[in-house]
C-alpha positions as CSV (number, residue, x, y, z in Angstrom):
1,M,79.0,-181.5,-10.5
2,M,76.5,-181.8,-13.3
3,E,75.9,-185.5,-12.4
4,K,75.6,-184.7,-8.7
5,V,73.0,-181.9,-9.3
6,E,71.1,-184.1,-11.8
7,K,70.9,-187.0,-9.3
8,F,69.7,-184.6,-6.6
9,C,67.0,-183.3,-8.9
10,Q,65.9,-186.8,-9.8
11,Q,65.7,-187.9,-6.2
12,H,63.4,-184.9,-5.3
13,G,61.4,-184.7,-8.6
14,L,62.7,-181.2,-9.5
15,L,63.0,-181.7,-13.3
16,P,59.7,-183.2,-14.6
17,Q,59.7,-183.7,-18.4
18,G,58.5,-180.6,-20.3
19,A,58.6,-178.3,-17.3
20,G,59.0,-174.5,-17.7
21,I,61.5,-173.1,-15.2
22,L,62.3,-169.4,-14.5
23,V,65.8,-169.1,-13.0
24,A,66.5,-166.2,-10.6
25,C,70.0,-165.0,-11.7
26,S,71.9,-162.4,-9.7
27,G,75.0,-162.8,-11.7
28,G,76.9,-164.4,-8.8
29,A,78.6,-167.8,-9.0
30,D,75.6,-169.7,-7.5
31,S,72.9,-168.4,-9.7
32,L,75.1,-168.3,-12.8
33,A,76.0,-172.0,-12.3
34,L,72.3,-172.9,-11.8
35,L,71.3,-171.1,-15.0
36,M,74.0,-172.8,-17.0
37,L,73.3,-176.3,-15.5
38,L,69.6,-176.1,-16.3
39,W,70.3,-174.6,-19.8
40,Q,72.6,-177.6,-20.5
41,L,70.0,-180.1,-19.2
42,R,67.1,-178.5,-21.1
43,K,67.2,-180.9,-24.1
44,R,67.4,-184.1,-22.0
45,Y,64.3,-183.1,-20.0
46,Q,62.5,-181.0,-22.7
47,L,62.7,-178.0,-20.3
48,R,61.6,-174.5,-21.2
49,V,64.2,-172.3,-19.4
50,A,64.1,-168.5,-18.9
51,A,66.1,-166.2,-16.6
52,A,65.2,-163.1,-14.6
53,H,67.2,-160.5,-12.7
54,Y,66.0,-157.9,-10.2
55,E,68.1,-154.8,-9.8
56,H,67.7,-153.6,-6.2
57,G,69.1,-150.1,-6.5
58,I,71.2,-150.7,-3.4
59,R,74.8,-150.7,-4.7
60,G,74.6,-147.9,-7.3
61,G,76.7,-148.5,-10.4
62,E,77.8,-151.9,-9.2
63,S,74.2,-153.1,-9.1
64,K,73.5,-151.8,-12.6
65,E,76.6,-153.5,-13.9
66,D,75.3,-156.8,-12.4
67,A,72.1,-156.4,-14.4
68,A,73.9,-155.6,-17.6
69,F,76.2,-158.6,-17.1
70,V,73.3,-161.1,-16.7
71,Q,71.4,-159.6,-19.6
72,S,74.5,-159.9,-21.9
73,F,75.1,-163.5,-20.7
74,C,71.6,-164.6,-21.5
75,Q,71.6,-162.8,-24.9
76,K,74.8,-164.6,-25.9
77,L,73.3,-168.0,-25.2
78,G,69.8,-167.2,-26.4
79,I,68.2,-167.6,-23.0
80,P,64.9,-165.7,-22.7
81,F,65.4,-163.0,-20.2
82,R,63.5,-160.4,-18.1
83,L,64.9,-157.5,-16.1
84,G,63.2,-155.7,-13.3
85,S,64.3,-153.0,-10.9
86,G,63.2,-151.1,-7.8
87,D,64.3,-148.7,-5.1
88,V,64.8,-151.1,-2.2
89,P,66.2,-148.5,0.2
90,A,63.1,-146.3,-0.3
91,Y,60.8,-149.3,0.1
92,A,62.5,-150.4,3.3
93,E,62.3,-147.0,4.8
94,A,58.7,-146.6,3.9
95,Y,57.6,-149.8,5.5
96,G,60.2,-150.1,8.3
97,L,62.0,-153.1,6.9
98,S,65.6,-154.1,6.9
99,L,67.3,-153.8,3.5
100,E,67.6,-157.6,3.3
101,T,63.9,-158.2,4.0
102,A,62.8,-155.5,1.6
103,A,65.0,-156.8,-1.2
104,R,63.7,-160.3,-0.7
105,K,60.1,-159.2,-0.8
106,L,60.4,-157.1,-3.9
107,R,62.6,-159.6,-5.7
108,Y,60.2,-162.6,-5.1
109,A,57.2,-160.5,-6.1
110,F,58.9,-159.6,-9.4
111,L,60.0,-163.2,-10.0
112,E,56.5,-164.5,-9.4
113,N,55.0,-162.0,-11.7
114,I,57.4,-163.0,-14.5
115,R,56.8,-166.7,-13.9
116,Q,53.1,-166.1,-14.3
117,E,53.6,-163.9,-17.3
118,L,55.7,-166.5,-19.1
119,S,53.4,-169.3,-18.1
120,L,56.2,-171.3,-16.5
121,D,55.7,-174.0,-13.9
122,F,58.6,-173.4,-11.5
123,L,61.0,-170.8,-10.1
124,A,64.5,-172.1,-9.5
125,V,66.7,-170.3,-6.9
126,A,70.4,-171.0,-6.2
127,H,70.5,-171.9,-2.5
128,H,73.2,-174.4,-1.9
129,A,74.5,-176.7,0.9
130,D,76.4,-174.0,2.7
131,D,73.3,-171.8,2.6
132,Q,71.4,-174.7,4.2
133,A,74.0,-175.1,6.9
134,E,73.8,-171.3,7.7
135,T,70.0,-171.5,7.9
136,V,70.1,-174.5,10.3
137,L,72.6,-172.8,12.6
138,M,70.7,-169.5,12.6
139,R,67.6,-171.4,13.8
140,V,69.5,-173.4,16.4
141,F,70.8,-170.1,17.9
142,R,67.2,-168.7,17.9
143,G,65.6,-171.9,19.3
144,T,63.3,-174.0,17.2
145,G,61.8,-177.4,16.7
146,P,62.1,-180.1,14.0
147,A,60.2,-178.0,11.5
148,G,62.7,-175.1,11.9
149,L,65.7,-177.5,11.8
150,S,64.5,-178.9,8.5
151,A,65.3,-175.4,7.0
152,M,65.1,-175.1,3.2
153,R,63.4,-177.8,1.3
154,P,64.2,-178.9,-2.3
155,K,60.7,-177.8,-3.1
156,S,58.8,-175.1,-1.3
157,G,56.1,-172.5,-1.9
158,V,52.3,-172.8,-1.6
159,D,52.1,-175.3,-4.5
160,G,55.8,-176.5,-4.5
161,H,56.7,-174.2,-7.3
162,I,60.0,-173.0,-5.8
163,L,62.9,-175.3,-6.6
164,R,66.4,-175.5,-5.1
165,P,68.5,-177.8,-7.4
166,L,71.8,-176.9,-5.8
167,L,71.0,-177.9,-2.2
168,G,73.2,-181.0,-2.6
169,V,76.4,-179.2,-3.6
170,T,78.7,-176.8,-1.7
171,K,79.9,-173.3,-2.6
172,Q,83.4,-174.6,-3.2
173,E,82.1,-177.1,-5.7
174,I,80.1,-174.4,-7.5
175,R,83.1,-172.1,-7.7
176,Q,85.3,-174.9,-9.1
177,W,82.7,-175.8,-11.7
178,C,82.4,-172.1,-12.8
179,A,86.2,-172.0,-13.2
180,K,86.1,-175.3,-15.2
181,M,83.4,-173.9,-17.5
182,H,85.3,-170.6,-17.9
183,L,82.4,-168.6,-16.3
184,T,83.3,-165.2,-14.8
185,P,80.5,-164.5,-12.2
186,R,80.0,-161.2,-10.5
187,E,80.9,-160.7,-6.9
188,D,78.5,-158.9,-4.5
189,S,80.6,-156.7,-2.2
190,T,77.9,-156.6,0.4
191,N,78.4,-160.3,1.0
192,K,81.7,-159.4,2.8
193,Q,80.1,-156.8,5.1
194,L,79.6,-157.9,8.7
195,D,76.3,-156.0,9.1
196,C,73.8,-158.9,9.2
197,T,73.4,-162.2,11.0
198,R,73.9,-164.4,7.9
199,N,77.2,-162.7,6.9
200,L,78.6,-163.0,10.4
201,L,77.7,-166.7,10.4
202,R,79.3,-167.3,7.0
203,L,82.4,-165.2,7.5
204,R,83.2,-165.7,11.2
205,T,81.1,-168.2,13.2
206,I,81.1,-171.2,10.8
207,P,84.8,-171.0,9.9
208,A,85.7,-170.8,13.6
209,L,83.5,-173.9,14.4
210,Q,85.1,-175.8,11.5
211,R,88.6,-175.0,12.8
212,E,87.8,-175.9,16.4
213,Y,85.3,-178.7,16.2
214,N,84.4,-180.2,12.9
215,P,85.9,-179.5,9.4
216,E,82.7,-181.1,8.0
217,L,80.3,-178.9,9.9
218,S,78.3,-177.8,6.9
219,K,77.8,-181.5,5.9
220,A,76.7,-182.4,9.4
221,L,74.2,-179.5,9.6
222,C,72.7,-180.4,6.2
223,Q,72.3,-184.0,7.4
224,L,70.6,-182.7,10.5
225,A,68.2,-180.7,8.2
226,E,67.4,-183.9,6.2
227,V,66.7,-186.0,9.3
228,A,64.6,-183.2,10.8
229,A,62.6,-182.7,7.6
230,A,61.6,-186.4,7.6
231,E,60.6,-186.4,11.2
232,S,58.9,-183.0,10.9
233,D,56.8,-184.3,7.9
234,Y,55.7,-187.3,10.0
235,I,54.7,-185.2,13.0
236,R,52.9,-182.7,10.7
237,A,50.9,-185.5,9.1
238,Q,49.9,-186.8,12.6
239,V,49.0,-183.2,13.7
240,D,46.9,-182.6,10.5
241,D,44.9,-185.8,11.3
242,L,44.4,-184.5,14.9
243,W,43.1,-181.2,13.4
244,K,40.0,-183.0,12.2
245,S,39.3,-184.4,15.7
246,P,37.5,-182.9,18.8
247,L,40.8,-181.5,19.9
248,V,40.3,-178.5,17.6
249,E,37.3,-176.2,17.2
250,E,37.3,-173.9,14.2
251,Q,34.5,-171.4,14.0
252,D,35.7,-167.8,13.2
253,G,39.0,-168.7,14.8
254,V,41.0,-171.6,16.2
255,T,40.5,-173.0,19.7
256,L,42.2,-176.0,21.3
257,V,40.4,-178.2,23.8
258,V,43.1,-178.5,26.4
259,E,41.7,-181.8,27.9
260,H,42.3,-183.6,24.6
261,L,45.7,-181.9,24.2
262,A,46.9,-183.3,27.6
263,Q,46.2,-186.9,26.5
264,L,48.6,-186.7,23.5
265,P,52.3,-187.8,23.5
266,L,54.7,-184.9,24.2
267,A,55.9,-184.7,20.5
268,L,52.4,-184.3,19.3
269,Q,51.5,-181.8,22.0
270,R,54.4,-179.6,20.7
271,G,53.3,-180.1,17.1
272,V,49.7,-179.1,17.9
273,V,50.9,-175.9,19.8
274,R,53.0,-174.9,16.8
275,K,50.2,-175.4,14.3
276,F,47.9,-173.5,16.6
277,W,50.4,-170.6,16.5
278,H,50.6,-170.7,12.7
279,C,46.8,-170.8,12.3
280,L,46.3,-168.1,14.8
281,T,48.8,-165.6,13.5
282,G,49.2,-166.6,9.8
283,S,52.9,-166.8,10.6
284,G,55.4,-168.5,8.4
285,C,57.9,-168.4,11.3
286,D,58.2,-170.9,14.1
287,L,57.9,-170.1,17.8
288,G,61.0,-170.4,19.9
289,F,61.2,-173.5,22.0
290,V,60.8,-171.7,25.3
291,Q,57.7,-169.8,24.1
292,A,56.1,-172.9,22.6
293,E,56.7,-174.8,25.9
294,D,55.1,-171.9,27.9
295,V,52.0,-172.2,25.7
296,R,51.9,-176.0,26.2
297,R,52.3,-175.7,30.0
298,L,49.5,-173.0,30.0
299,C,47.2,-175.6,28.5
300,L,48.2,-178.4,30.8
301,E,47.6,-176.2,33.9
302,N,44.2,-175.4,32.5
303,R,43.4,-172.4,34.8
304,T,40.6,-170.2,33.4
305,G,41.9,-166.6,33.2
306,S,45.6,-167.6,32.8
307,R,47.3,-165.8,29.9
308,L,50.6,-165.4,28.1
309,E,52.0,-162.7,25.9
310,L,53.7,-163.8,22.7
311,P,55.9,-162.2,20.0
312,G,54.3,-159.8,17.5
313,G,51.7,-158.5,19.8
314,W,49.7,-161.7,20.4
315,L,48.0,-163.0,23.5
316,V,46.9,-166.6,24.3
317,R,44.6,-167.4,27.2
318,V,42.7,-170.3,28.8
319,A,39.0,-170.0,29.3
320,Y,36.8,-172.9,30.4
321,G,39.0,-175.6,29.1
322,R,39.8,-173.9,25.8
323,L,43.0,-172.2,24.6
324,L,42.2,-169.1,22.6
325,G,44.4,-166.4,21.0
326,Q,44.0,-162.8,19.9
327,P,46.0,-159.7,19.1
328,Q,46.8,-157.7,22.2
329,A,44.7,-154.7,22.8
330,S,46.4,-151.3,22.8
331,N,45.2,-147.9,24.0
332,A,47.1,-146.2,21.2
333,P,44.8,-145.0,18.4
334,A,44.9,-147.0,15.2
335,E,47.3,-145.6,12.6
336,K,45.4,-144.3,9.6
337,L,46.6,-146.3,6.5
338,P,45.5,-145.8,2.9
339,A,43.8,-148.5,1.0
340,V,46.2,-150.5,-1.2
341,L,45.2,-152.3,-4.4
342,L,45.9,-156.0,-4.2
343,Q,48.6,-157.3,-6.6
344,I,47.0,-160.4,-8.2
345,P,49.0,-162.6,-8.4
346,G,51.7,-161.2,-6.2
347,S,52.5,-159.7,-2.9
348,T,51.0,-156.6,-1.4
349,V,52.3,-154.8,1.7
350,W,49.8,-152.9,3.9
351,G,51.0,-151.5,7.2
352,R,52.2,-154.4,9.4
353,Y,50.8,-157.0,7.0
354,T,51.6,-158.7,3.7
355,C,49.0,-160.3,1.5
356,E,50.1,-163.0,-0.9
357,A,47.6,-163.6,-3.7
358,S,47.6,-166.5,-6.2
359,W,45.3,-168.3,-8.5
360,L,44.7,-172.0,-7.6
361,A,42.7,-174.8,-9.2
362,T,42.9,-177.2,-6.3
363,L,41.2,-176.6,-2.9
364,P,43.6,-176.3,0.1
365,V,43.3,-179.2,2.5
366,S,42.4,-176.8,5.2
367,T,42.5,-173.0,5.8
368,G,43.2,-171.0,9.0
369,P,41.7,-167.6,9.9
370,F,44.5,-165.9,7.9
371,E,43.6,-167.7,4.7
372,Y,40.7,-167.1,2.3
373,Y,39.7,-168.3,-1.2
374,F,36.8,-167.2,-3.4
375,S,35.7,-166.6,-7.0
376,P,35.9,-162.8,-7.6
377,E,34.4,-162.8,-11.2
378,G,31.2,-161.1,-10.2
379,L,32.8,-158.1,-8.4
380,T,32.5,-154.8,-10.1
381,E,35.1,-152.9,-8.1
382,P,38.8,-153.6,-7.6
383,L,40.0,-155.6,-4.6
384,V,41.9,-153.6,-1.9
385,I,43.2,-154.2,1.6
386,R,42.3,-151.4,4.0
387,Q,40.8,-150.4,7.3
388,R,37.1,-150.1,8.1
389,E,35.1,-147.2,6.6
390,A,31.6,-145.8,7.3
391,G,29.1,-147.6,5.2
392,D,30.9,-151.0,5.1
393,V,28.7,-154.1,4.9
394,I,29.3,-157.8,4.7
395,Q,27.2,-160.6,3.4
396,L,26.8,-163.5,5.8
397,A,24.8,-166.7,5.7
398,G,21.9,-165.0,7.6
399,G,21.9,-161.9,5.4
400,R,23.7,-158.6,5.0
401,K,25.0,-156.9,8.0
402,K,26.7,-153.6,8.7
403,L,30.4,-154.1,9.5
404,K,30.1,-151.9,12.6
405,R,27.3,-154.1,14.1
406,L,29.3,-157.3,13.2
407,L,32.4,-156.2,15.1
408,I,30.2,-155.3,18.1
409,D,28.3,-158.6,18.0
410,D,31.5,-160.5,17.7
411,K,32.8,-158.8,20.8
412,I,36.0,-157.5,19.1
413,P,37.5,-154.9,21.4
414,Q,36.8,-151.3,20.2
415,E,40.6,-150.5,20.2
416,E,41.2,-153.4,17.9
417,R,38.5,-152.7,15.3
418,G,40.3,-149.9,13.5
419,R,43.5,-152.0,13.1
420,L,41.8,-155.0,11.5
421,P,42.9,-155.6,7.9
422,L,39.9,-155.9,5.6
423,I,39.7,-157.3,2.0
424,A,37.1,-155.2,0.3
425,A,35.5,-154.3,-3.1
426,G,34.1,-150.8,-2.6
427,H,32.1,-150.9,0.7
428,E,31.5,-154.7,0.2
429,I,33.7,-156.5,2.8
430,L,34.8,-159.9,1.7
431,W,37.1,-160.8,4.5
432,V,37.6,-159.4,8.1
433,V,41.0,-160.9,8.3
434,G,41.4,-163.3,11.2
435,H,37.6,-163.3,11.9
436,R,34.8,-163.4,9.3
437,R,34.5,-164.3,5.6
438,S,31.7,-163.1,3.4
439,T,29.4,-165.7,1.7
440,L,29.7,-163.8,-1.6
441,C,31.8,-165.2,-4.4
442,P,31.7,-168.8,-3.2
443,V,33.9,-171.4,-4.9
444,D,32.0,-174.2,-6.7
445,K,33.9,-177.2,-5.4
446,D,32.6,-179.4,-8.2
447,T,34.3,-177.2,-10.9
448,T,37.5,-176.1,-9.2
449,T,39.6,-178.4,-11.4
450,K,38.2,-176.5,-14.5
451,K,38.2,-173.0,-13.1
452,K,40.8,-171.2,-11.0
453,F,39.9,-169.3,-7.8
454,L,41.7,-166.6,-5.9
455,Y,43.6,-167.7,-2.8
456,L,44.8,-165.0,-0.3
457,K,47.1,-165.5,2.7
458,I,47.9,-162.7,5.2
459,Q,51.1,-162.6,7.3
460,R,52.3,-160.0,9.7
461,R,55.3,-158.1,8.3
462,E,57.8,-158.9,11.0
463,E,57.3,-162.7,10.3
464,H,59.2,-162.4,6.9
465,L,62.7,-162.2,8.5
466,S,63.7,-165.9,8.1
């Protein structure tokens, strides 16, 4: 298996010479094998390898035993190790998340902080071929396009820093290798509980499909993901080029000119609609096929005043040859939420939103209304995410303006104004998320290769379920 994993890593550029890699290790067979493999390959590639474990507080004593096991394993081999812990059930209850989603959010935030603390280049996670097959099948059942079918990539993350070296091997191969190496991984009892979609797929659906239809189902689904990834990348490149054309108007939001959309081939029409959705909502999740087709047909019909409600409280409408989108208005009063200090770098949850913050040295190719970058050095107060307050102001190209007047002038419905997430330093508003950005703290594009700047991306909380 060592040769198979190494070949996969070489094909996808996962082990550059001299790289620093943090391995997320739960103590299970997959992550233990990953840690051991990279530890054995470290001299060949001059790698700096460290491990980290996050104790979720979900399984009581069993969870604590997992943490002690990983710590002891690393100490015996001399692997640098970091341990973190949290109360996932309390976090999930406080923010209305499933245990699975809450655990994932807290775990990745901890791992990213450790990666930054140790000045490592990558985070390696132990997803394997069977995980990939499950992900593809989940998305098939939900309804998706080529981007969704491509599932997990060997490299992912904002800057490609998340690595998946085991995507080319199966769970069975991993278990056999662990036995050969005399490794005794921990077993997570929750993996056998039929209380979530992925466990049901793993324990019931996929075995039934393998028995009745194709014993090599996992391999077939992984091949589908590989083909879909290549086709998705090609379509995405074409759509990115179209984003610079008269098809798209970007000024305090994203608007499609439906006349230009109608002239495109069907595959590009669908790609443009999906990118419009991502830019509009800041969503990392795809639209279902039926919903995306409804949006596309809305454009082709091109009737001013026609509209369509979409998941997550979003509304798209056609007005004078343009497709526009906005959050749906609600008559319910805005929930009063406290200001939350931004975790930099890291992930911050605020109400229905999550803000991912990272330091970058290279400008993004493009940014949507739910992305923002700036140089915060001159700010004297900490950055927070919050609702509007009396006395808020924002610096625009034409001068300073009261936030209240800005929201009125921009015709933002009154019932929506109190719900808008704001990035602020004191009463200085830097970003009205989804709408306006301050002209304070600009990034000097000529010096970005020498000096890092802060990049923020906002996503709605319910979009972190994939």
